[in-house]
DRENKELO-476851 format. One line per 3 residues: number of its first residue (from 1); their letters; for each residue x, y, z of C-alpha. Coordinates in pm, 1 decimal. Each point is the difference from the previous one (the first is absolute). Layout:
# DRENKELO-476851
NUM = A = X/Y/Z  ...
//
This chain:
# DRENKELO-476851
1 = MTA = 1653.0/-2079.2/1284.5  3.6/76.6/-371.2  -170.5/288.9/-173.9
4 = RFH = -196.7/-21.5/-322.2  -68.1/298.2/-226.6  -207.3/-24.7/-316.5
7 = NPV = -106.5/268.3/-244.7  -84.1/-102.9/-358.8  -44.1/350.1/-146.3
10 = DTR = 230.7/103.2/-285.5  89.7/345.2/132.5  132.4/284.5/-216.5
13 = FGW = 116.7/314.3/181.4  132.3/330.7/-122.8  -67.1/337.4/-154.1
16 = GSL = -170.1/-48.5/-337.5  -55.9/-374.0/47.9  -359.7/28.9/-124.9
19 = QQL = 156.8/-11.7/-347.4  52.6/-373.5/54.3  -375.8/-50.0/-18.5
22 = AAI = 10.6/-35.6/-378.3  243.1/-293.3/14.7  -173.2/-165.5/295.1
25 = TQQ = -340.6/-7.4/-170.0  104.6/-142.5/-336.6  -246.2/-260.2/-133.3
28 = HKV = -270.4/116.6/244.2  -322.3/191.9/-25.2  -1.3/237.0/295.5
31 = ALV = -257.7/178.1/217.1  97.1/310.9/198.5  -138.1/72.5/348.1
34 = TFP = 73.7/349.3/127.1  -133.0/299.2/194.4  -217.2/286.9/-133.8
37 = EAR = 279.2/261.1/-6.0  235.5/-222.1/-201.9  -124.3/125.3/-336.5
40 = GLG = 45.7/363.6/96.3  354.0/-77.9/115.4  79.4/-153.1/-337.9
43 = LVA = 42.2/-352.1/138.0  -270.2/-160.5/-211.2  142.0/152.2/-317.8
46 = RIE = 347.6/-117.8/95.0  -117.7/-357.4/50.1  -200.1/12.7/-322.6
49 = ELL = 319.9/104.4/-176.6  201.5/-280.2/160.7  -254.3/-273.2/-69.3
52 = GER = -168.0/109.8/-322.4  -262.8/-247.4/-120.7  79.4/-238.5/285.2
55 = LVY = -195.5/227.3/234.9  -357.6/-119.8/-50.3  -183.9/121.2/311.3
58 = VIE = 32.4/290.0/245.2  -153.4/42.7/345.1  78.0/345.9/133.5
61 = DVQ = -255.1/60.4/275.1  167.7/-184.5/289.1  -118.9/134.7/333.3
64 = PNP = 193.0/15.9/330.0  -56.5/-308.2/216.6  -169.4/-213.0/-270.2
67 = DVA = -355.3/-68.1/112.7  -234.1/-278.1/-107.5  -263.1/255.1/-101.5
70 = HLR = 230.8/135.5/-271.1  197.0/-314.6/-77.2  -299.2/-216.0/-88.5
73 = DTY = -84.6/178.2/-324.6  366.1/55.8/-92.5  77.5/-369.7/51.1
76 = ERF = -292.1/-128.2/-202.4  59.9/241.7/-288.6  368.1/-95.2/-0.3
79 = WAD = -65.3/-371.9/-33.7  -272.6/59.3/-259.8  197.3/246.0/-216.2
82 = ADD = 369.3/-86.2/58.9  -3.3/-375.6/38.0  243.2/-32.9/-293.0
85 = CSM = 280.0/194.9/174.9  256.8/-213.5/181.1  176.0/268.9/203.5
88 = VIA = -105.6/292.6/219.1  224.4/290.6/91.4  -88.3/201.1/309.8
91 = VGG = 142.7/351.6/6.4  -71.6/193.1/316.9  5.1/-32.6/374.9
94 = GSA = -113.2/-289.0/214.9  -363.8/44.1/-99.2  77.3/-42.2/-370.9
97 = IDT = 213.1/-307.7/63.9  -255.1/-151.6/239.9  -277.1/63.4/-252.7
100 = AKA = 202.7/-172.4/-269.9  64.2/-297.6/227.6  -373.9/-40.7/50.2
103 = LIV = -65.3/31.0/-372.5  249.7/-266.2/-108.9  -168.5/-270.1/212.9
106 = GTE = -268.9/-134.1/-231.7  -308.9/-189.0/111.8  -176.8/-267.5/-202.2
109 = SGR = -303.2/223.5/-48.9  184.1/329.4/-39.8  -208.3/132.0/290.2
112 = FDE = 161.9/198.9/277.6  -223.7/-138.9/273.5  139.9/-346.3/-72.2
115 = LLA = 345.4/137.2/81.9  -128.7/162.2/320.0  -156.5/-328.2/109.2
118 = LLA = 335.5/-175.3/-45.6  180.7/274.4/194.5  -257.6/-11.7/279.5
121 = TGK = 101.1/-357.9/82.0  346.6/123.9/94.5  150.1/-308.6/-162.2
124 = PFV = 239.2/-27.8/-297.1  -154.6/-92.7/-332.3  109.5/-56.3/-357.1
127 = PAR = -168.8/250.6/-232.9  -182.5/-122.5/-308.1  226.7/223.5/-210.7
130 = SKQ = 250.3/278.7/56.1  222.9/251.4/-175.2  359.7/108.8/57.5
133 = LIA = 61.4/323.9/187.4  264.4/267.6/-44.8  8.5/259.7/278.7
136 = APT = 152.7/344.2/-46.8  -50.7/207.5/316.3  -21.9/376.8/-27.3
139 = TAG = 40.2/45.2/376.3  279.8/-100.2/237.5  -180.3/-203.5/258.9
142 = TGS = -246.6/-264.4/-108.7  227.0/-303.3/-22.3  -284.7/-166.3/-190.6
145 = EVT = 222.6/-33.7/-307.0  208.8/-267.6/175.9  -267.7/-169.5/212.5
148 = PWA = -301.9/-217.5/-82.8  -248.0/175.0/230.8  -287.2/227.2/-90.6
151 = TIW = -263.6/151.7/226.9  -356.0/38.6/-126.2  -231.1/216.2/208.8
154 = DSA = -375.3/-17.1/61.5  -63.4/332.1/167.6  -378.0/-47.3/2.4
157 = SLK = 34.8/-313.5/212.5  311.9/119.3/186.8  194.3/-305.2/-123.7
160 = KYS = 317.8/-69.5/-190.0  118.9/-295.2/-205.2  360.4/-112.1/-38.0
163 = LHL = 104.0/-144.7/-335.3  313.2/-215.2/-13.5  55.8/-264.1/-268.0
166 = DCT = 298.0/-131.1/-191.8  -117.6/194.5/-305.7  -21.5/331.6/187.8
169 = WPK = 377.5/21.1/32.6  90.4/245.4/-278.0  203.6/-162.2/-274.6
172 = VAI = 205.6/318.3/-36.7  39.7/310.3/217.1  126.9/319.2/-164.1
175 = IDP = 110.6/255.3/258.4  73.3/316.5/-193.0  54.5/298.3/235.0
178 = QLM = -63.5/233.8/-292.6  -369.3/-93.1/28.6  -0.2/141.0/354.0
181 = LTV = 116.7/353.9/-77.2  -353.2/141.2/-15.3  -125.4/-160.3/322.1
184 = PAS = -126.4/279.5/229.5  128.2/49.7/353.2  -302.2/-154.6/174.0
187 = VTV = 25.0/-322.9/-199.2  380.0/-4.2/34.3  -48.9/6.7/378.5
190 = STG = -276.3/-260.5/12.7  175.0/-248.4/-226.7  341.3/56.6/155.8
193 = LDA = -143.0/-73.1/343.9  -170.3/-310.4/-138.1  345.4/-122.4/-105.1
196 = LSH = 140.3/81.5/344.2  -282.5/-199.0/154.3  65.0/-296.0/-233.0
199 = ALE = 363.5/-9.0/108.9  -65.0/31.7/373.7  -288.7/-247.7/-14.1
202 = SIW = 229.7/-256.6/-158.8  237.7/29.4/298.1  -245.7/-30.2/292.6
205 = NVN = -139.8/-304.1/-176.8  -10.9/-369.7/86.6  101.2/-75.5/-360.9
208 = ANP = 311.2/221.6/0.6  333.6/-142.1/-106.1  351.6/140.4/-57.4
211 = ISD = -64.1/50.6/-370.8  -322.6/196.3/42.7  173.0/195.8/280.5
214 = TFA = 276.8/102.8/-238.2  -248.5/153.8/-241.4  -204.5/156.0/281.4
217 = MAA = 287.7/166.8/183.4  135.5/150.5/-322.0  -346.8/131.0/-89.0
220 = IAD = -56.4/156.0/342.7  336.0/178.0/2.9  -66.6/149.2/-342.9
223 = ILD = -357.2/107.6/76.3  88.7/163.4/331.9  269.4/201.4/-175.4
226 = CLP = -160.2/55.8/-336.3  -371.4/66.3/44.7  25.3/336.8/184.0
229 = RLL = 262.6/117.9/-251.1  -212.7/-108.8/-295.9  -293.0/205.8/126.5
232 = RDL = 222.8/307.6/-19.6  106.9/-84.3/-357.2  -270.1/-202.1/-176.8
235 = SSQ = 171.0/34.1/-338.2  327.6/-159.6/111.7  93.5/-291.6/-224.7
238 = ELR = 244.3/-131.5/260.6  -250.0/3.9/287.4  -283.7/-145.5/-209.4
241 = TRM = 232.6/-283.6/-101.0  107.3/-63.3/359.2  -359.8/-9.9/121.3
244 = ALA = -100.3/-231.1/-283.5  280.0/-239.2/90.6  -86.2/19.2/371.1
247 = ALK = -363.9/-82.2/-74.7  111.4/-292.2/-215.8  220.7/-132.7/282.3
250 = AGM = -292.0/30.7/242.6  -219.9/-185.6/-248.1  257.3/-276.6/-31.3
253 = AFS = 14.8/-28.2/380.7  -371.9/-40.1/60.5  -49.3/-211.7/-311.8
256 = NTK = 133.3/-280.4/219.8  -130.5/95.3/344.3  -335.7/168.0/-74.1
259 = TAL = -95.7/302.8/209.6  -96.2/1.8/367.7  -184.1/200.1/265.5
262 = AHS = 26.1/354.7/-138.5  -158.6/-112.5/-325.5  -265.2/-198.9/182.6
265 = ISY = -92.7/315.0/193.5  0.5/200.1/-322.6  -286.1/-195.3/-156.4
268 = EMT = -244.5/115.8/266.2  132.8/355.2/-18.0  -52.1/8.2/-376.1
271 = LRH = -343.5/-166.3/1.2  -145.7/190.1/296.7  193.6/327.0/5.4
274 = GLP = 97.1/50.7/-364.2  376.5/26.2/51.4  215.6/-44.8/-310.8
277 = HGI = 182.1/-331.5/19.9  351.4/140.0/44.4  -109.5/219.4/290.5
280 = ACS = -220.8/-268.0/154.8  283.5/-253.6/16.5  272.7/241.2/112.6
283 = FTL = -146.9/227.8/267.3  15.7/-287.4/252.1  363.4/-93.9/-75.2
286 = PLV = 138.6/157.8/321.5  -270.9/-177.4/201.5  55.6/-337.0/-167.4
289 = LGL = 377.0/32.7/39.3  -61.8/24.3/374.6  -226.7/-305.1/-7.7
292 = AWG = 261.9/-196.7/-196.8  300.0/91.3/219.0  107.2/-264.0/249.6
295 = HDQ = -182.9/-304.5/-140.2  279.4/-157.7/-201.9  372.1/51.2/58.0
298 = ERD = 92.5/-46.2/-365.4  -269.9/243.6/-115.5  111.8/249.6/263.5
301 = QTL = 355.8/-22.0/-127.8  -115.5/72.3/-354.0  -211.3/297.3/109.1
304 = QRI = 285.5/131.3/214.6  235.4/-8.1/-297.0  -232.4/261.7/-151.1
307 = FGS = -111.8/205.8/298.9  247.9/-65.3/281.0  -71.5/-163.8/335.3
310 = DLA = -226.6/265.4/155.5  -366.8/-73.0/-75.9  -124.4/346.8/95.2
313 = KAQ = 252.5/161.9/-235.9  -90.3/-246.8/-274.7  -369.7/81.7/30.9
316 = AQL = 80.2/371.3/7.9  205.1/-33.8/-319.5  -295.0/-159.7/-180.2
319 = RDL = -245.2/247.9/148.7  218.9/294.7/-101.5  26.3/-131.1/-355.5
322 = LHS = -376.4/-38.4/-28.7  -64.0/343.8/146.0  260.5/155.5/-231.4
325 = VGV = -196.0/-119.3/-304.3  -335.1/111.4/142.6  -131.1/-329.3/139.8
328 = KTE = -158.1/-8.7/345.1  78.5/-304.2/212.0  -281.8/-42.5/253.0
331 = FAD = -335.9/-173.7/-45.8  -165.7/305.9/155.7  134.6/210.5/-287.0
334 = YGV = -233.5/-198.1/-228.0  -306.7/19.0/221.8  49.1/-340.3/164.8
337 = TAQ = -55.5/-24.7/375.2  242.9/-189.6/222.5  -260.0/-271.6/54.5
340 = DAE = -64.1/-39.0/-373.9  373.6/4.0/-71.9  55.0/-290.1/239.1
343 = AII = -285.5/-189.9/-165.5  152.3/62.5/-343.7  340.3/-128.4/116.4
346 = QFA = -146.3/-313.0/157.3  -208.2/-69.9/-310.5  305.2/56.4/-220.9
349 = LQG = 203.3/-249.5/202.3  -252.3/-269.0/-90.9  26.7/64.4/-374.0
352 = ARG = 226.7/-196.8/-232.3  254.4/283.0/-15.7  -25.9/68.3/373.3
355 = KNF = 97.0/-360.4/70.3  328.7/61.7/-184.0  98.0/249.2/272.2
358 = IGC = 262.7/-127.2/245.3  -195.5/137.8/295.6  -327.5/-164.5/-97.7
361 = QAA = 17.9/-290.2/247.1  97.5/220.0/290.0  -287.3/239.6/-76.2
//
């Protein structure tokens, strides 16, 4: 059996690598998509200085978990006012990058509801027009800078849409740990656990292969060691760099496998219980590890290279890590009854990501 690994993103990593933005964007008119606090942190001014007159449009009101209610107006103004730009740079966490991915997919009419109608079919499509994307994450966790996927939420209808096209692979990813120095502890935890989930989900996955495993195992080892230490020293250049690299490795792993059951569970927990994404997809990791164990000898061997051969100890290690960073690990902790939790798990197993889980058939 041969393994195939594909990732088309031109990836730049290292302290101060945002400086490369000027060279990357030559001959382009550029739009910036970023989060509301970016201007106060000096990020907008820095990008204006790097790009000069090439920066023709700025969106700086990205909201967490991009929702159709907010995206509709942003999308339609973007295509009406910035149609002449050929490149979009997203600077921020997963929400900024996901927002940018939605924006670069142009419809014939320039109307957002046309895009939603295409996404609702669940089938691939070729957009009428598109723009190139550069992704510069300011958090260590999203992985969106090296994957094509974006999640668009419709909280009013309790639905989500998954966007995944050839054009939504970023052309360039710039992972500059210097951008992460100001990330507060709560976001450092949530995004770091999102990365841990990406790595584990790529292992207990029907699409796993030895190449994705290599990235995933390296990411998990670094996160288990690094995240608790980083929370005690948020200004550490060394630890920020290690976490940024670990998150990148996790992103590379699931860029080829997609996520699995923990993420599928997370969508319901975010829509119905308001949990931030990184918490929603990580609090069940000890539970899902137990559900994964014993279904596939090769997957077991990979997991045991990380955690050892004792399942109870492996679950305790994950549970202890989560508790040490202030994350509770039971459905009841989030107001979910045992009956509702079982219903959420069974529903999640039927979703596209749930079907990637190695224990799906047995369940």
